BANUBA-604803 format. One record per residue (C-alpha): residue in three letters; x, y, z; chain; residue number from 0. Coordinates in Angstrom, 1 decimal. Example, Ala and Ser with C-alpha at 12.3 -4.5 7.8 and 13.67 -1.06 7.14 Angstrom:
BEGIN
<pt 'ALA' <12.3 -4.5 7.8> 'A' 0> <pt 'SER' <13.7 -1.1 7.1> 'A' 1> 
# end
This chain:
BEGIN
<pt 'MET' <165.5 67.4 156.0> 'A' 0> <pt 'ASP' <162.6 67.0 153.5> 'A' 1> <pt 'PHE' <158.9 67.4 154.4> 'A' 2> <pt 'THR' <158.2 63.6 154.2> 'A' 3> <pt 'LYS' <160.9 62.7 156.8> 'A' 4> <pt 'LEU' <159.9 65.6 159.0> 'A' 5> <pt 'THR' <156.3 64.4 158.9> 'A' 6> <pt 'GLY' <157.4 60.9 159.7> 'A' 7> <pt 'MET' <159.4 62.1 162.7> 'A' 8> <pt 'ILE' <156.4 64.2 164.0> 'A' 9> <pt 'ILE' <154.1 61.2 163.7> 'A' 10> <pt 'MET' <156.6 58.9 165.5> 'A' 11> <pt 'LEU' <157.2 61.4 168.3> 'A' 12> <pt 'SER' <153.4 61.9 168.6> 'A' 13> <pt 'ALA' <153.0 58.1 168.9> 'A' 14> <pt 'PHE' <155.6 57.8 171.6> 'A' 15> <pt 'ALA' <154.0 60.8 173.5> 'A' 16> <pt 'ALA' <150.5 59.1 173.2> 'A' 17> <pt 'LEU' <152.0 55.8 174.3> 'A' 18> <pt 'GLY' <153.5 57.4 177.4> 'A' 19> <pt 'TYR' <150.3 59.2 178.2> 'A' 20> <pt 'VAL' <148.2 56.1 178.0> 'A' 21> <pt 'ALA' <150.7 54.1 180.1> 'A' 22> <pt 'PHE' <150.6 56.8 182.8> 'A' 23> <pt 'CYS' <146.8 56.8 182.7> 'A' 24> <pt 'ILE' <146.6 53.0 183.0> 'A' 25> <pt 'TYR' <148.9 53.1 186.0> 'A' 26> <pt 'ARG' <146.9 55.8 187.6> 'A' 27> <pt 'ILE' <143.4 54.4 187.1> 'A' 28> <pt 'LEU' <144.0 50.8 188.2> 'A' 29> <pt 'PRO' <142.9 50.2 191.8> 'A' 30> <pt 'LEU' <145.7 47.8 192.5> 'A' 31> <pt 'SER' <149.0 47.6 194.3> 'A' 32> <pt 'ASN' <152.0 49.2 192.7> 'A' 33> <pt 'LEU' <153.4 45.8 191.7> 'A' 34> <pt 'TRP' <150.3 45.0 189.7> 'A' 35> <pt 'LYS' <150.1 48.5 188.3> 'A' 36> <pt 'TRP' <153.7 48.2 186.9> 'A' 37> <pt 'THR' <152.9 44.7 185.7> 'A' 38> <pt 'ALA' <149.9 45.9 183.7> 'A' 39> <pt 'VAL' <151.9 48.8 182.2> 'A' 40> <pt 'GLY' <154.7 46.5 181.3> 'A' 41> <pt 'LEU' <152.4 44.1 179.5> 'A' 42> <pt 'TYR' <150.9 47.0 177.6> 'A' 43> <pt 'LEU' <154.3 48.3 176.5> 'A' 44> <pt 'LEU' <155.3 44.7 175.6> 'A' 45> <pt 'ALA' <152.2 44.3 173.5> 'A' 46> <pt 'PHE' <152.8 47.6 171.8> 'A' 47> <pt 'ALA' <156.3 46.6 171.0> 'A' 48> <pt 'GLY' <154.8 44.1 168.5> 'A' 49> <pt 'PHE' <153.6 47.0 166.4> 'A' 50> <pt 'PHE' <157.1 48.5 166.1> 'A' 51> <pt 'ILE' <158.5 45.0 165.3> 'A' 52> <pt 'SER' <155.9 44.4 162.6> 'A' 53> <pt 'ILE' <156.5 47.7 160.8> 'A' 54> <pt 'SER' <160.3 47.4 161.1> 'A' 55> <pt 'GLY' <160.4 44.2 159.1> 'A' 56> <pt 'ARG' <162.1 42.3 161.9> 'A' 57> <pt 'VAL' <159.0 40.2 162.3> 'A' 58> <pt 'SER' <160.1 38.1 159.4> 'A' 59> <pt 'HIS' <163.0 36.7 161.5> 'A' 60> <pt 'PHE' <160.5 35.0 163.9> 'A' 61> <pt 'PRO' <158.7 31.7 163.3> 'A' 62> <pt 'MET' <155.4 32.1 161.3> 'A' 63> <pt 'GLY' <153.2 31.5 164.4> 'A' 64> <pt 'VAL' <155.2 34.0 166.5> 'A' 65> <pt 'ALA' <155.4 36.6 163.7> 'A' 66> <pt 'SER' <151.6 36.4 163.2> 'A' 67> <pt 'ALA' <151.0 36.8 166.9> 'A' 68> <pt 'LEU' <153.3 39.8 167.1> 'A' 69> <pt 'TYR' <151.7 41.5 164.2> 'A' 70> <pt 'VAL' <148.1 40.9 165.4> 'A' 71> <pt 'THR' <148.9 41.8 169.0> 'A' 72> <pt 'GLY' <150.9 44.9 168.2> 'A' 73> <pt 'ASN' <148.4 46.3 165.7> 'A' 74> <pt 'THR' <145.5 45.6 168.0> 'A' 75> <pt 'CYS' <147.3 47.4 170.8> 'A' 76> <pt 'LEU' <147.7 50.4 168.4> 'A' 77> <pt 'ILE' <143.9 50.6 168.1> 'A' 78> <pt 'PHE' <143.4 50.0 171.8> 'A' 79> <pt 'SER' <145.8 52.9 172.5> 'A' 80> <pt 'LEU' <144.0 55.3 170.2> 'A' 81> <pt 'TYR' <140.6 54.7 171.9> 'A' 82> <pt 'ALA' <142.2 54.6 175.4> 'A' 83> <pt 'MET' <143.8 58.0 174.8> 'A' 84> <pt 'LEU' <140.5 59.4 173.5> 'A' 85> <pt 'LEU' <138.6 58.1 176.5> 'A' 86> <pt 'PHE' <141.1 59.3 179.0> 'A' 87> <pt 'VAL' <141.1 62.8 177.5> 'A' 88> <pt 'LEU' <137.2 62.7 177.4> 'A' 89> <pt 'MET' <137.1 61.7 181.1> 'A' 90> <pt 'ARG' <139.3 64.6 182.0> 'A' 91> <pt 'VAL' <137.0 67.0 180.1> 'A' 92> <pt 'LEU' <133.9 65.5 181.7> 'A' 93> <pt 'GLN' <135.5 65.9 185.1> 'A' 94> <pt 'LEU' <136.1 69.6 184.5> 'A' 95> <pt 'CYS' <132.5 69.9 183.4> 'A' 96> <pt 'ARG' <131.5 68.1 186.7> 'A' 97> <pt 'VAL' <129.7 65.4 184.7> 'A' 98> <pt 'LEU' <132.0 62.7 186.2> 'A' 99> <pt 'PRO' <133.3 62.6 189.8> 'A' 100> <pt 'SER' <136.8 63.9 190.4> 'A' 101> <pt 'GLY' <138.2 60.6 191.6> 'A' 102> <pt 'ILE' <137.2 58.4 188.7> 'A' 103> <pt 'HIS' <140.6 58.7 187.0> 'A' 104> <pt 'SER' <142.6 57.5 189.9> 'A' 105> <pt 'ASP' <142.5 54.1 191.7> 'A' 106> <pt 'SER' <139.0 53.6 190.5> 'A' 107> <pt 'TRP' <137.1 50.4 189.7> 'A' 108> <pt 'ALA' <134.4 52.5 188.1> 'A' 109> <pt 'GLY' <136.9 54.3 185.9> 'A' 110> <pt 'THR' <138.7 51.1 185.0> 'A' 111> <pt 'ALA' <135.4 49.5 184.0> 'A' 112> <pt 'LEU' <134.3 52.6 182.0> 'A' 113> <pt 'VAL' <137.5 52.7 179.9> 'A' 114> <pt 'PHE' <138.3 49.1 179.4> 'A' 115> <pt 'GLY' <134.7 48.1 179.1> 'A' 116> <pt 'THR' <134.1 50.7 176.4> 'A' 117> <pt 'ILE' <137.1 49.6 174.4> 'A' 118> <pt 'ALA' <136.2 46.0 174.7> 'A' 119> <pt 'VAL' <132.8 46.6 173.3> 'A' 120> <pt 'LEU' <134.3 48.7 170.4> 'A' 121> <pt 'LEU' <136.8 46.0 169.5> 'A' 122> <pt 'VAL' <134.3 43.2 169.6> 'A' 123> <pt 'TYR' <131.9 45.1 167.4> 'A' 124> <pt 'GLY' <134.8 46.2 165.1> 'A' 125> <pt 'GLY' <136.0 42.6 164.7> 'A' 126> <pt 'ILE' <132.6 41.3 163.9> 'A' 127> <pt 'HIS' <131.8 44.2 161.5> 'A' 128> <pt 'TYR' <135.1 43.6 159.6> 'A' 129> <pt 'ARG' <134.3 40.0 158.9> 'A' 130> <pt 'HIS' <131.1 41.1 157.0> 'A' 131> <pt 'LYS' <132.0 42.0 153.4> 'A' 132> <pt 'TYR' <129.5 44.5 151.8> 'A' 133> <pt 'ARG' <128.5 44.2 148.1> 'A' 134> <pt 'GLU' <128.4 47.6 146.3> 'A' 135> <pt 'GLU' <126.7 47.4 142.9> 'A' 136> <pt 'ILE' <127.1 50.1 140.3> 'A' 137> <pt 'THR' <125.4 50.1 136.8> 'A' 138> <pt 'LEU' <126.7 52.4 134.0> 'A' 139> <pt 'THR' <125.3 52.7 130.5> 'A' 140> <pt 'SER' <127.5 53.8 127.6> 'A' 141> <pt 'GLN' <127.4 54.0 123.8> 'A' 142> <pt 'LYS' <131.0 52.6 124.0> 'A' 143> <pt 'ILE' <129.7 49.2 125.3> 'A' 144> <pt 'SER' <128.7 46.7 122.6> 'A' 145> <pt 'ARG' <127.5 44.0 125.1> 'A' 146> <pt 'PRO' <126.8 43.7 128.8> 'A' 147> <pt 'VAL' <129.9 43.2 130.9> 'A' 148> <pt 'LYS' <130.1 42.4 134.6> 'A' 149> <pt 'ALA' <133.3 43.2 136.5> 'A' 150> <pt 'VAL' <134.2 42.6 140.1> 'A' 151> <pt 'PHE' <136.5 45.2 141.7> 'A' 152> <pt 'ALA' <138.4 44.8 145.0> 'A' 153> <pt 'SER' <141.3 46.6 146.5> 'A' 154> <pt 'ASP' <143.5 46.6 149.7> 'A' 155> <pt 'LEU' <143.2 42.9 150.5> 'A' 156> <pt 'HIS' <146.5 43.2 152.5> 'A' 157> <pt 'ILE' <147.2 39.5 152.6> 'A' 158> <pt 'GLY' <149.9 38.8 155.1> 'A' 159> <pt 'TYR' <150.4 37.8 158.7> 'A' 160> <pt 'HIS' <146.8 38.8 159.7> 'A' 161> <pt 'ASN' <144.7 38.1 156.6> 'A' 162> <pt 'ARG' <145.7 34.5 155.9> 'A' 163> <pt 'ARG' <144.7 32.0 153.2> 'A' 164> <pt 'ALA' <141.5 31.0 155.0> 'A' 165> <pt 'ASP' <140.3 34.7 154.7> 'A' 166> <pt 'LEU' <141.4 34.9 151.0> 'A' 167> <pt 'ALA' <139.6 31.6 150.2> 'A' 168> <pt 'LYS' <136.3 33.1 151.4> 'A' 169> <pt 'TRP' <136.9 36.3 149.3> 'A' 170> <pt 'VAL' <137.7 34.3 146.2> 'A' 171> <pt 'ASP' <134.4 32.3 146.7> 'A' 172> <pt 'MET' <132.5 35.6 146.9> 'A' 173> <pt 'ILE' <134.1 36.8 143.7> 'A' 174> <pt 'ASN' <133.4 33.5 141.9> 'A' 175> <pt 'ALA' <129.8 33.6 143.1> 'A' 176> <pt 'GLU' <129.3 36.7 141.0> 'A' 177> <pt 'HIS' <130.2 34.9 137.8> 'A' 178> <pt 'PRO' <132.1 38.0 136.5> 'A' 179> <pt 'ASP' <133.5 38.6 133.0> 'A' 180> <pt 'LEU' <136.5 40.4 134.6> 'A' 181> <pt 'VAL' <138.1 40.7 138.0> 'A' 182> <pt 'LEU' <140.1 43.9 138.7> 'A' 183> <pt 'PHE' <142.3 44.5 141.7> 'A' 184> <pt 'GLY' <143.2 48.0 142.7> 'A' 185> <pt 'GLY' <146.5 47.4 144.5> 'A' 186> <pt 'ASP' <147.8 46.4 148.0> 'A' 187> <pt 'LEU' <146.9 42.7 147.6> 'A' 188> <pt 'ILE' <150.1 42.2 149.6> 'A' 189> <pt 'ASP' <150.5 43.7 153.1> 'A' 190> <pt 'ARG' <154.1 44.4 154.1> 'A' 191> <pt 'SER' <155.9 41.1 153.4> 'A' 192> <pt 'ILE' <155.7 38.4 150.8> 'A' 193> <pt 'ARG' <156.7 35.7 153.3> 'A' 194> <pt 'ALA' <153.3 34.9 154.6> 'A' 195> <pt 'LEU' <151.8 34.6 151.1> 'A' 196> <pt 'GLU' <154.6 32.2 150.1> 'A' 197> <pt 'ASP' <154.2 30.2 153.3> 'A' 198> <pt 'ASP' <150.4 29.8 152.7> 'A' 199> <pt 'ASP' <150.7 29.4 148.9> 'A' 200> <pt 'ASP' <148.2 32.2 148.4> 'A' 201> <pt 'ALA' <149.0 32.3 144.7> 'A' 202> <pt 'ALA' <147.1 29.0 144.3> 'A' 203> <pt 'GLU' <144.1 30.6 145.9> 'A' 204> <pt 'PHE' <144.1 33.5 143.5> 'A' 205> <pt 'ARG' <144.4 31.0 140.5> 'A' 206> <pt 'ARG' <140.9 29.7 141.6> 'A' 207> <pt 'ILE' <139.3 33.0 140.2> 'A' 208> <pt 'GLU' <137.2 31.9 137.3> 'A' 209> <pt 'ALA' <137.7 35.0 135.1> 'A' 210> <pt 'PRO' <140.6 37.0 133.6> 'A' 211> <pt 'VAL' <142.3 39.0 136.4> 'A' 212> <pt 'TYR' <144.0 42.3 136.0> 'A' 213> <pt 'ALA' <145.6 44.6 138.7> 'A' 214> <pt 'CYS' <147.7 47.7 139.3> 'A' 215> <pt 'LEU' <150.3 48.1 142.0> 'A' 216> <pt 'GLY' <149.8 49.7 145.4> 'A' 217> <pt 'ASN' <152.2 51.2 147.9> 'A' 218> <pt 'HIS' <152.4 48.1 150.0> 'A' 219> <pt 'GLU' <153.8 46.1 147.0> 'A' 220> <pt 'TYR' <156.8 48.4 147.2> 'A' 221> <pt 'TYR' <157.0 47.9 151.0> 'A' 222> <pt 'ALA' <157.1 44.2 150.5> 'A' 223> <pt 'GLY' <159.7 44.4 147.7> 'A' 224> <pt 'ILE' <158.6 45.2 144.2> 'A' 225> <pt 'ALA' <160.5 42.4 142.5> 'A' 226> <pt 'GLN' <159.1 39.8 144.9> 'A' 227> <pt 'SER' <155.7 41.3 144.5> 'A' 228> <pt 'GLU' <155.7 41.2 140.7> 'A' 229> <pt 'ASP' <156.9 37.6 140.9> 'A' 230> <pt 'PHE' <153.9 36.8 143.1> 'A' 231> <pt 'TYR' <151.4 38.4 140.7> 'A' 232> <pt 'ARG' <152.8 36.3 137.9> 'A' 233> <pt 'GLU' <152.6 33.1 140.0> 'A' 234> <pt 'ALA' <149.0 34.0 141.0> 'A' 235> <pt 'GLY' <147.9 34.3 137.3> 'A' 236> <pt 'ILE' <147.2 38.0 137.7> 'A' 237> <pt 'ARG' <148.1 40.3 134.8> 'A' 238> <pt 'LEU' <149.8 43.3 136.3> 'A' 239> <pt 'LEU' <149.3 46.6 134.5> 'A' 240> <pt 'LYS' <152.2 48.8 135.4> 'A' 241> <pt 'ASN' <151.9 52.0 133.2> 'A' 242> <pt 'GLY' <150.2 49.9 130.6> 'A' 243> <pt 'TRP' <146.9 48.8 129.2> 'A' 244> <pt 'ALA' <145.1 45.7 128.0> 'A' 245> <pt 'GLU' <141.8 45.1 126.1> 'A' 246> <pt 'ASP' <139.4 42.4 127.3> 'A' 247> <pt 'CYS' <135.6 42.0 126.8> 'A' 248> <pt 'GLY' <135.6 45.1 124.6> 'A' 249> <pt 'ILE' <137.0 47.2 127.5> 'A' 250> <pt 'VAL' <140.3 49.0 127.6> 'A' 251> <pt 'ILE' <141.8 48.4 131.1> 'A' 252> <pt 'ILE' <144.6 50.7 132.2> 'A' 253> <pt 'GLY' <146.9 50.3 135.2> 'A' 254> <pt 'ARG' <149.1 53.0 136.5> 'A' 255> <pt 'ASP' <152.2 52.5 138.6> 'A' 256> <pt 'ASP' <151.6 53.6 142.2> 'A' 257> <pt 'ASN' <151.9 57.2 143.1> 'A' 258> <pt 'SER' <154.5 56.3 145.8> 'A' 259> <pt 'ASN' <156.9 55.4 142.9> 'A' 260> <pt 'LYS' <157.0 59.0 141.4> 'A' 261> <pt 'TYR' <160.1 58.4 139.4> 'A' 262> <pt 'SER' <158.7 55.8 137.1> 'A' 263> <pt 'ARG' <155.0 56.7 137.2> 'A' 264> <pt 'GLN' <154.2 57.9 133.8> 'A' 265> <pt 'PRO' <151.7 60.6 132.6> 'A' 266> <pt 'LEU' <148.3 59.1 131.9> 'A' 267> <pt 'GLY' <148.3 60.3 128.3> 'A' 268> <pt 'HIS' <151.6 58.4 127.7> 'A' 269> <pt 'VAL' <150.2 55.3 129.4> 'A' 270> <pt 'LEU' <147.1 55.4 127.0> 'A' 271> <pt 'SER' <149.3 55.6 123.9> 'A' 272> <pt 'GLY' <148.1 53.1 121.3> 'A' 273> <pt 'SER' <144.8 52.2 123.0> 'A' 274> <pt 'ASP' <141.5 52.3 121.2> 'A' 275> <pt 'ARG' <139.8 55.5 122.6> 'A' 276> <pt 'SER' <136.5 54.6 121.1> 'A' 277> <pt 'LYS' <136.1 51.7 123.6> 'A' 278> <pt 'PHE' <135.0 52.1 127.2> 'A' 279> <pt 'SER' <138.0 52.6 129.5> 'A' 280> <pt 'ILE' <138.6 51.6 133.1> 'A' 281> <pt 'LEU' <141.5 53.0 135.0> 'A' 282> <pt 'LEU' <143.1 51.2 137.9> 'A' 283> <pt 'ASP' <145.0 53.7 140.1> 'A' 284> <pt 'HIS' <145.6 52.7 143.7> 'A' 285> <pt 'GLN' <145.8 56.2 145.3> 'A' 286> <pt 'PRO' <143.0 58.6 144.5> 'A' 287> <pt 'GLU' <145.4 61.5 143.9> 'A' 288> <pt 'HIS' <144.9 64.1 141.1> 'A' 289> <pt 'LEU' <141.5 62.8 140.0> 'A' 290> <pt 'GLU' <141.4 65.5 137.4> 'A' 291> <pt 'GLU' <143.9 63.6 135.3> 'A' 292> <pt 'ALA' <141.4 60.8 134.5> 'A' 293> <pt 'GLU' <138.8 63.4 133.5> 'A' 294> <pt 'GLU' <141.3 65.2 131.3> 'A' 295> <pt 'ALA' <142.3 62.0 129.6> 'A' 296> <pt 'GLY' <138.7 61.0 128.8> 'A' 297> <pt 'ILE' <138.7 58.0 131.1> 'A' 298> <pt 'ASP' <135.2 56.5 131.6> 'A' 299> <pt 'PHE' <135.6 54.9 135.0> 'A' 300> <pt 'GLN' <138.4 55.0 137.6> 'A' 301> <pt 'PHE' <138.7 52.6 140.4> 'A' 302> <pt 'SER' <141.0 53.5 143.4> 'A' 303> <pt 'GLY' <141.5 52.3 147.0> 'A' 304> <pt 'HIS' <144.3 53.1 149.5> 'A' 305> <pt 'THR' <142.3 55.3 151.9> 'A' 306> <pt 'HIS' <140.4 52.5 153.6> 'A' 307> <pt 'ASN' <138.0 55.4 154.4> 'A' 308> <pt 'GLY' <140.1 55.8 157.5> 'A' 309> <pt 'GLN' <139.5 52.2 158.6> 'A' 310> <pt 'ILE' <138.4 53.2 162.1> 'A' 311> <pt 'TRP' <136.8 56.4 163.4> 'A' 312> <pt 'PRO' <138.2 59.1 163.9> 'A' 313> <pt 'ALA' <140.8 58.4 161.2> 'A' 314> <pt 'THR' <137.9 58.9 158.7> 'A' 315> <pt 'ILE' <138.2 62.6 159.4> 'A' 316> <pt 'VAL' <141.8 62.6 158.4> 'A' 317> <pt 'THR' <141.2 60.8 155.1> 'A' 318> <pt 'ARG' <138.4 63.2 154.2> 'A' 319> <pt 'LEU' <140.6 66.1 154.8> 'A' 320> <pt 'LYS' <143.6 64.7 152.9> 'A' 321> <pt 'PHE' <141.8 63.5 149.7> 'A' 322> <pt 'GLU' <139.5 65.2 147.3> 'A' 323> <pt 'LYS' <137.2 62.1 147.6> 'A' 324> <pt 'SER' <138.2 59.5 150.2> 'A' 325> <pt 'TYR' <135.3 57.1 149.7> 'A' 326> <pt 'GLY' <132.4 56.2 147.5> 'A' 327> <pt 'ARG' <131.0 57.3 144.1> 'A' 328> <pt 'TYR' <132.2 60.5 142.5> 'A' 329> <pt 'ALA' <132.0 62.2 139.1> 'A' 330> <pt 'LYS' <134.1 64.8 137.3> 'A' 331> <pt 'GLY' <132.8 65.7 133.9> 'A' 332> <pt 'ASN' <132.1 62.5 132.0> 'A' 333> <pt 'THR' <134.3 60.5 134.2> 'A' 334> <pt 'ASN' <132.9 58.3 136.9> 'A' 335> <pt 'TYR' <134.9 57.2 140.0> 'A' 336> <pt 'TYR' <134.7 54.8 142.8> 'A' 337> <pt 'ILE' <137.0 55.1 145.8> 'A' 338> <pt 'THR' <136.7 51.9 147.8> 'A' 339> <pt 'SER' <137.3 51.4 151.5> 'A' 340> <pt 'GLY' <138.9 48.0 150.6> 'A' 341> <pt 'MET' <138.0 44.4 151.0> 'A' 342> <pt 'GLY' <140.8 43.6 153.5> 'A' 343> <pt 'ILE' <142.5 45.7 156.0> 'A' 344> <pt 'TRP' <145.9 46.9 157.2> 'A' 345> <pt 'GLY' <146.9 46.2 160.8> 'A' 346> <pt 'GLY' <144.2 45.2 163.4> 'A' 347> <pt 'LYS' <141.2 43.4 161.9> 'A' 348> <pt 'PHE' <138.6 46.0 163.0> 'A' 349> <pt 'ARG' <136.2 48.2 161.2> 'A' 350> <pt 'ILE' <134.7 51.0 163.3> 'A' 351> <pt 'GLY' <132.7 53.6 161.4> 'A' 352> <pt 'THR' <133.7 52.1 158.0> 'A' 353> <pt 'ARG' <133.1 48.9 156.1> 'A' 354> <pt 'SER' <134.9 46.2 154.1> 'A' 355> <pt 'GLU' <133.5 45.8 150.6> 'A' 356> <pt 'TYR' <133.9 44.7 147.0> 'A' 357> <pt 'VAL' <132.3 46.4 144.0> 'A' 358> <pt 'VAL' <130.3 44.8 141.2> 'A' 359> <pt 'LEU' <130.2 47.0 138.0> 'A' 360> <pt 'ASN' <127.6 46.3 135.4> 'A' 361> <pt 'LEU' <128.3 47.9 132.1> 'A' 362> <pt 'VAL' <125.3 48.0 129.8> 'A' 363> <pt 'PRO' <125.0 49.2 126.2> 'A' 364> <pt 'GLU' <123.1 52.4 125.8> 'A' 365> <pt 'ASN' <120.0 51.9 123.6> 'A' 366> 
# end
C-alpha cells in the first residue's frame, strides 16, 4: 500500500472516529428523553451522510435542488462536527481543571446551550465573513515593464453545487470594476463536478469578463474530469495554459499543469522554452509546491492558490506546517510570490480565521 492511500485511510478512519465521538457526546449532553436523543443523533448522522454522498460523486444522480442541498448540508455538518469535537474535548479539560461543573456534559441545558450556541455564533460569523471579498493590491516595478499593466488574479472559485451563478456574477462584476488589462485565474475554478456549471450556464458569466483571460489547471479540474473541464474553459473564453505560455500586454504568462498530474507536469525550464526571457514573467501554478523552481528559472512573479489558508481555524495550522508558504506575499531571490487564500471556497461557505480575496497587481516601469 502506497503512502497516499495509507494517509487517506487514516484520515477516513479518523473522521469516522470523530463522527462517533461527537454523536455520543450529543446523545449524552441533551437533557431529553431517550427517544429525542436518538432522533437528534439520527438527524446528525443523516446530515453528515450528505458529505460522503457529495465527495463520492453520487450527488450527481440527484435532481439539482436535492444535490445542492445534500452538498451544502453535508459540508456544513462537517464544519459543525469539527467545532463540536473541539468544544466537547475542551469542556472535558475544563472539567478536570474544575473550571466547569462536573455535570455540564451530561443531560445539561447549560452544556447544550454552551456547545450549540458557540457553534451557531461561529457559523453565522463565518458565513457573513465569507461573503465579503477582500481586495489585495500589490505594486511591482521592473525594468522589464515597458508600460503600466494592471492584472487581476483570482483562484479557487470552486463553482459548483454551493457557489452558483449568482455568486459568480458578483465576482465577475468585481473583476470588471477594476478595468484590468489582464485577468489570471490560478486553478480550481470548478469544484468537483461540471454538472452544476453546465446547468447554470456559468460559461456565459465568465465570457462577461472585459479583458483577456488566462488560467492554469487545479486539482479539482481533475476531480471533475479533465476533458470536461478543458471543454468548459474553452466555452468560457478562458485561455488555458497547460505546460505552456502566452504573451500579452508585453508580459509572458506561463501556466503549469497541476502538481496532482505528476506524469504530464513538465519541468519549468521546458515549459519556458521559446519564451522571451527579457520580458516580465508571471507564473500560474496552482499548488505552492517547490517554490524554488520559479526562482531558479528566473520567474518574476508566481501566483498560486490551493491552500485556502486552511479555510477555517484550526486548519490554518495544518497548511502552515505543510507548505513553505501557505498564504500571502513571499520572495525568494528576485522572484516575488503571492499565495492566495482564494476567492471562493470548497465545501461549507464559511471563513473563520481566514478570508476570501482577489488580488490586483500593478506592474510599473522602473524609471
